[in-house]
C-alpha positions as CSV (number, residue, x, y, z in Angstrom):
1,M,-87.5,-36.6,-27.4
2,G,-89.1,-40.4,-27.8
3,H,-91.3,-39.8,-24.7
4,C,-92.3,-37.4,-21.9
5,P,-89.7,-35.8,-19.7
6,F,-91.3,-37.5,-16.5
7,T,-90.9,-41.0,-18.0
8,H,-87.2,-40.2,-18.7
9,L,-86.6,-39.0,-15.3
10,Q,-88.5,-42.1,-13.9
11,A,-86.1,-44.2,-16.0
12,Y,-82.9,-42.4,-15.2
13,G,-83.8,-42.6,-11.4
14,G,-84.2,-46.3,-11.6
15,E,-80.6,-46.7,-13.7
16,M,-78.9,-44.7,-10.8
17,C,-81.1,-45.9,-7.8
18,E,-77.5,-47.2,-6.3
19,H,-76.5,-43.9,-6.2
20,I,-79.3,-42.1,-4.9
21,K,-77.5,-40.2,-1.9
22,N,-75.0,-39.0,-4.5
23,E,-76.7,-36.0,-6.1
24,K,-73.1,-34.8,-7.6
25,L,-72.6,-38.1,-9.8
26,R,-76.5,-38.2,-10.8
27,I,-76.2,-34.6,-12.2
28,Q,-72.8,-35.6,-13.7
29,Q,-74.0,-38.3,-15.6
30,F,-77.5,-37.3,-16.7
31,Q,-76.4,-35.9,-20.0
32,K,-75.2,-39.4,-21.0
33,S,-79.1,-40.5,-20.7
34,L,-79.9,-37.5,-23.3
35,T,-80.1,-37.7,-27.1
36,G,-81.2,-35.3,-29.8
37,P,-83.1,-32.1,-28.8
38,A,-83.2,-33.2,-25.1
39,L,-79.1,-33.3,-25.1
40,K,-79.1,-29.9,-27.1
41,W,-81.3,-28.4,-24.3
42,F,-79.1,-29.8,-21.7
43,V,-75.7,-28.1,-23.6
44,Q,-77.7,-25.0,-23.5
45,L,-78.8,-25.1,-20.1
46,N,-77.3,-22.1,-17.7
47,R,-75.9,-24.6,-14.9
48,S,-75.3,-21.7,-12.7
49,K,-78.7,-22.1,-11.4
50,I,-78.2,-26.0,-10.7
51,R,-77.3,-26.7,-7.2
52,S,-79.2,-30.2,-6.7
53,W,-80.6,-32.7,-8.5
54,N,-84.0,-31.4,-8.0
55,D,-82.9,-28.3,-9.6
56,L,-82.0,-30.4,-12.6
57,A,-85.0,-32.5,-12.8
58,N,-87.2,-29.8,-12.8
59,A,-85.5,-27.6,-15.0
60,F,-85.4,-30.7,-17.3
61,F,-89.0,-31.5,-17.2
62,L,-90.1,-28.0,-17.7
63,G,-87.5,-27.0,-20.7
64,T,-88.3,-30.4,-22.5
65,V,-92.0,-31.1,-21.8
66,S,-92.6,-29.6,-25.6
67,L,-89.5,-31.3,-27.4
């Protein structure tokens, strides 16, 4: 990954700020912001544990911090 997960989440949040109240859309669109190892991580993610944007953001940070 070209930068840290926290920076990626901040940038994504900025891009999606007009959809701040639409968690479902933010979750659905998140994969489009990913490439390389981060996208591979997302594809392998157990989505049954993702019930909110915060769940996804936390999983992303913890799962990609070492990529």
